[in-house]
N, C-alpha and C positions, 0 to 999 in steps of 0.2 A: 520208728528207726529199727534197723535190723540188729539182732544180737550177733556179734562177731565171734563169740566163743564157740568152740567145737566140742562135740562129744569125743571120747577116746576112739571110737570106731572111725569117725570122720578124720581125725588127725592121723591115724595110721594109714588111711587110704592115700593121703597126699604126701606122706613122708618120702623125701628123696626126689621129688619132682618139682622143686621150686616152691614159691609161696602159694598157699591155697587160693588167694584171690586171682593170681595169674593163671593158675590151672583152671579155675572156674571160668575165667574170661575166654581162655582158649577153647574150652569145651562148648561154650555158648556160641562161638562163631567159627564157621568152617575155615576162614582164612587164618584165624588164630591157631587152630589146630594144625594147619599145614605149616605155619611158621615154626611150631614146636617140633614137628617131624623133621623139617629141614635142618633145624639147629642140632637135633640129635644125630642126624646123618653126618653133618659137617664135623661134629665132635668125634664121632666114630672114625671117620676118615683121618682126621688129624692124629688121633691116638694110635691108629694102626700104622700110620706113616712114621710117627715118632718112635714107635717100638721097633722098627726095623734097624738093623745095625748099619751105621754109616759106612760108606765105601770110599 
């Protein structure tokens, strides 16, 4: 069975990017990596649209 604990260096690498298992799964599959990229792009578009003053 795999040890799920992380060293301090590993936990720093994943900080702010979701759960480490999800990040590892995305890195292991090209489709998962693309899903992460598309989610980040959608979030950026949403934030930039919501930051504009309403007219």
